[in-house]
C-alpha positions, 0 to 999 in steps of 0.5 A, a space after each residue: 392213752 390207756 386201756 383198762 380191763 376188769 372182770 368178775 366171774 361171778 357177774 359182780 359189776 362193781 368188782 369188775 370196775 374196781 380201780 377204774 377212774 375217769 374213763 373216757 369210753 367204756 365197753 360192757 361184755 355181760 351175760 344174758 341174765 344180768 345184761 340189762 341190770 349191768 347196763 343200768 348199773 354201769 350208767 349209774 357208776 359212770 354217768 355221761 361217759 360214752 359206752 356200748 355193750 353186748 352179751 358175750 365173753 370177754 378176755 385179757 389173759 383170762 377168759 370170762 365166759 359167763 360173768 361180766 367184763 369191762 374194757 375202758 379207754 382213758 387218759 387221751 381219747 375223745 369218744 362218742 357212742 350211739 346206736 343205729 336202730 331198726 337194723 333189720 329194716 332201715 338202719 340208714 334212717 338213723 345215719 345222721 347220728 353217726 354223721 354228727 358223732 363223727 363231727 364231734 370226735 373230729 375223726 381222721 384216718 390215722 387216729 380214729 377207729 369205729 368199734 361196733 356191737 351188732 344184734 344182726 343183719 351185719 352186712 347191711 349195717 356195715 354197708 350203712 356205717 361205711 357210707 359215713 366212715 369212708 369219707 374220712 377213711 376211718 376203719 371199723 372193728 367189731 362183732 355180733 353179740 348174743 341174744 339180739 341185744 346191745 346197749 349204748 349210753 345206759 340204754 338197751 336196744 334190740 334190732 340195733 347196732 351200738 357204735 363208739 367212735 374213738 379218737 386217739 389224741 396221742 398217736 395213730 390207730 390201725 385195724 388188722 384182720 387175721 385169717 388162719 385158713 387157706 384154700 384147699 386144693 382146687 375146689 371151687 363152687 358156684 352157689 345156687 338155690 340160696 335163701 339170702 334171708 336165712 343164709 342158706 346154700 341150697 346147691 354148689 355146682 348144681 348139686 346139693 350143698 350138704 352132699 358136696 361138703 360130705 363127699 369132699 371131706 368124708 364126714 357124716 352129717 352130724 359132724 358137719 357143724 364141727 368140721 367147719 372149724 377146720 373146713 369153712 367155705 371162703 368167698 373170694 373178694 379180690 385178693 381177700 377171702 371172706 370166711 363163711 362158717 356152717 351153722 347147721 344142716 337144713 335138709 340137703 342144704 347148709 345154713 351158714 353164719 353169713 349171707 351167700 347169694 346165687 352165683 357167688 364163687 366159693 372155695 373150700 378152705 382148710 386150717 393152716 398153721 394157726 400158731 405161726 399165723 398168730 406169730 406173724 400177726 404179732 410181728 406185723 403189729 410190732 413192726 408197725 407200732 414200736 410203742 403200743 398203748 393198747 390192743 382191742 380184739 374180736 375173736 370168733 366163737 369158733 376160733 375160741 372153741 378151736 383154740 380151746 379144744 387144742 389147748 391153745 387159748 391160754 397160750 394165745 392170750 399170753 402171746 397177744 398180751 405180750 404186745 402190751 395191754 390186750 383185751 377183747 371179746 368173743 363174737 358171733 361174727 367179726 367186722 372189719 371195715 365194711 366186711 362181715 366175716 366168720 372164724 376170724 380175728 379183727 383188732 385195733 392197735 393204739 399207739 
């Protein structure tokens, strides 16, 4: 299979798709002002081709911050795209669509990936989708777009998740997740006074969450939302750690980008040697795949901001690009199988 990436910093869709012929699956990454027009125009240019889209930045070795990017797979994939609606209420109501698409694609663990763009309620969405994917062992990579809108097959939806099932007809696929943080000291907390609906942590070890964070890191209240780039929370999940970013201060509480429940065990994380972690990921991918057709990745907005502030983003994209054809988008939360994570990178590699 082959991967195509086209972009227009000016938001000209026809410029972005120049040279794209006979795509078999398309992903659209647009901006708030032009998203709906781009969705309609894309369907007109490639009628009937399975497609999903959302509002967000895209990249290959360059970043498109406010224009339009198009990522497409061709020459050797079978794909289906669709949407689960009412994700804030009952996404399972539409699960038969995914079940039918899985039969159409005839996906298997070794050669198929599910890619999703979500408008919100990610944890519930991933649990729902996993009820179908787990029977085939199919992995998932995806993320949250901006402005609460996604698209599938030429239509725009709110309160929905758009997904694509992509089967590599000429080789394997494998999903990866990259974590550039590790536990800081022995700081461990029991969360309480949480507001699950608004992702708020009220207390840690029965003390106001904001005060605990400030006391450990010696930061002012106004610096908390940038300090999370270096020191997010982590939720222990077996041998894995789920990263939880701080969104804002809410009185004495902390509002986050993913749900925390009463009695969850959290730890404080700190930024590691992210350049070496990236190199380790690249080496692992190269060991697993001597021949790579494409890499599609989702990078967290906070990773993008961190790398940009440290003048590393261009170097990072060049290093990932050395794997072969690499493209992706910047999300507001990352999806890896049935897990919703923050400040991470997830990707799928096609043989």
